[in-house]
DOGUMAR-970986 format. One line per 8 residues: their letters; for each residue x, z, y of N, C-alpha, C. Coordinates in steps of 0.05 Angstrom, whole numbers. Example, Ala and Ser with C-alpha at 12.3 -4.5 7.8 and 13.67 -1.06 7.14 Angstrom:
BEGIN
as> 264:156:-114:246:156:-90:264:156:-66; 257:142:-45:273:143:-21:258:157:1
end
This chain:
BEGIN
mslsvycv> -244:-195:311:-230:-219:317:-221:-217:342; -232:-199:359:-224:-199:390:-194:-185:389; -185:-169:369:-161:-161:367:-142:-179:364; -148:-198:346:-132:-223:344:-125:-239:361; -147:-241:387:-141:-255:408:-121:-241:426; -124:-213:428:-105:-200:444:-74:-204:434; -75:-199:409:-46:-208:395:-37:-235:403; -52:-255:396:-44:-284:403:-37:-287:433
slvtcggl> -50:-276:448:-46:-279:481:-17:-264:488; -12:-239:474:13:-229:480:38:-247:469; 32:-259:447:54:-278:431:57:-300:449; 37:-315:457:40:-339:475:48:-338:505; 40:-313:515:46:-311:543:78:-304:545; 88:-296:527:120:-289:525:135:-314:526; 124:-336:517:137:-361:522:126:-386:531; 105:-379:550:89:-399:560:101:-422:575
erssilad> 119:-411:591:136:-433:604:153:-453:593; 161:-441:572:181:-453:556:174:-473:535; 149:-475:524:139:-484:497:119:-507:509; 115:-526:490:94:-546:494:64:-534:487; 46:-548:491:16:-542:487:15:-543:452; 29:-565:443:27:-564:412:37:-541:399; 61:-531:410:73:-505:398:58:-480:401; 40:-478:431:22:-458:429:0:-460:411
yvvtltvs> -10:-485:403:-34:-486:383:-24:-476:359; -2:-484:349:12:-480:322:16:-448:319; 25:-435:341:29:-404:337:3:-391:341; -16:-400:357:-41:-393:355:-54:-392:328; -57:-415:314:-68:-415:288:-53:-402:268; -25:-401:273:-9:-387:248:-16:-355:251; -18:-344:277:-22:-316:280:-51:-305:271; -67:-323:282:-96:-312:280:-107:-318:254
ivifpivv> -97:-336:239:-109:-343:212:-93:-332:189; -62:-329:193:-51:-320:170:-34:-294:175; -23:-287:194:-10:-267:195:-24:-240:206; -43:-243:224:-55:-222:231:-75:-210:214; -89:-229:197:-107:-215:178:-90:-198:152; -68:-210:147:-50:-196:127:-42:-169:135; -32:-166:162:-24:-143:173:-47:-123:175; -70:-133:184:-95:-115:183:-102:-109:157
hwcwhhqg> -100:-118:137:-106:-113:110:-89:-90:102; -64:-95:106:-43:-71:101:-54:-45:114; -59:-45:140:-65:-23:152:-90:-11:148; -114:-26:155:-142:-16:153:-157:-18:126; -149:-33:111:-164:-32:85:-156:-11:67; -174:1:56:-167:30:37:-148:21:15; -144:-4:5:-122:-14:-15:-97:-21:-2; -94:-23:22:-71:-35:34:-46:-13:31
wlaqlsyq> -24:-22:29:-3:0:26:4:15:49; 1:7:72:5:26:91:-21:46:98; -44:39:87:-65:58:87:-63:76:67; -52:70:41:-46:90:19:-23:109:34; -6:103:46:13:121:55:6:134:78; -23:139:87:-35:153:102:-28:147:134; -25:117:135:-18:107:165:-44:107:182; -45:119:203:-67:123:225:-60:106:244
dqagagvi> -78:85:251:-75:66:275:-92:74:296; -88:77:321:-99:88:341:-113:64:358; -138:58:349:-155:35:359:-142:6:359; -129:2:337:-115:-22:335:-90:-25:348; -77:-7:364:-59:-13:383:-29:-14:364; -28:-4:341:-4:-8:324:-1:-33:313; -22:-43:305:-26:-70:291:-20:-93:310; -32:-92:336:-30:-113:354:1:-112:363
hvvssnda> 11:-89:370:37:-90:385:59:-100:363; 55:-89:338:76:-98:314:74:-124:309; 51:-135:306:50:-165:302:61:-182:323; 49:-173:349:57:-191:370:84:-191:381; 97:-165:380:125:-162:386:145:-179:365; 138:-176:340:151:-188:319:154:-223:325; 125:-231:329:122:-260:333:134:-271:356; 128:-252:381:141:-262:404:173:-264:402
lrvqcnks> 187:-243:388:215:-245:379:221:-270:366; 206:-277:349:215:-299:327:214:-328:347; 194:-326:361:186:-354:380:213:-349:400; 220:-332:414:243:-330:431:268:-338:416; 274:-325:396:297:-335:380:295:-365:371; 279:-374:365:271:-402:357:281:-418:381; 273:-413:405:275:-427:429:303:-424:437; 319:-401:429:344:-401:436:362:-416:423
ihfmircq> 356:-416:398:373:-432:377:371:-463:380; 347:-474:392:345:-499:396:359:-504:424; 357:-487:443:372:-493:469:404:-493:463; 412:-479:446:444:-477:440:448:-504:422; 435:-513:409:440:-536:396:440:-561:414; 421:-563:438:421:-582:454:444:-583:473; 452:-557:479:477:-553:498:501:-563:480; 501:-560:457:525:-568:442:526:-600:439
ercawf> 504:-609:439:498:-640:438:511:-650:463; 503:-638:487:512:-647:511:539:-642:521; 547:-622:514:573:-612:523:594:-616:502; 618:-630:505:637:-634:487:657:-611:483; 656:-593:506:674:-566:506:659:-543:492; 637:-545:486:621:-522:476:625:-519:445
end
């Protein structure tokens, strides 16, 4: 479970200044309850498809960085889209 905490902290710290506390709670719950366990199963369980392809993870670094980077990118893209929509509503020339 401690690896899930590292993963969530990397995701939320990427957009800490730009998001609300409710959004941080939603991201934390989604990553730690849904996304991280699925990827861990793929990599570390003997029936996971990455484990069957002989994927070797060094101390959990692969899982943590892949999950956190993908989620942080998704959070930042979502914020950029909402920012562009707000700019279009405010500016008539855009």
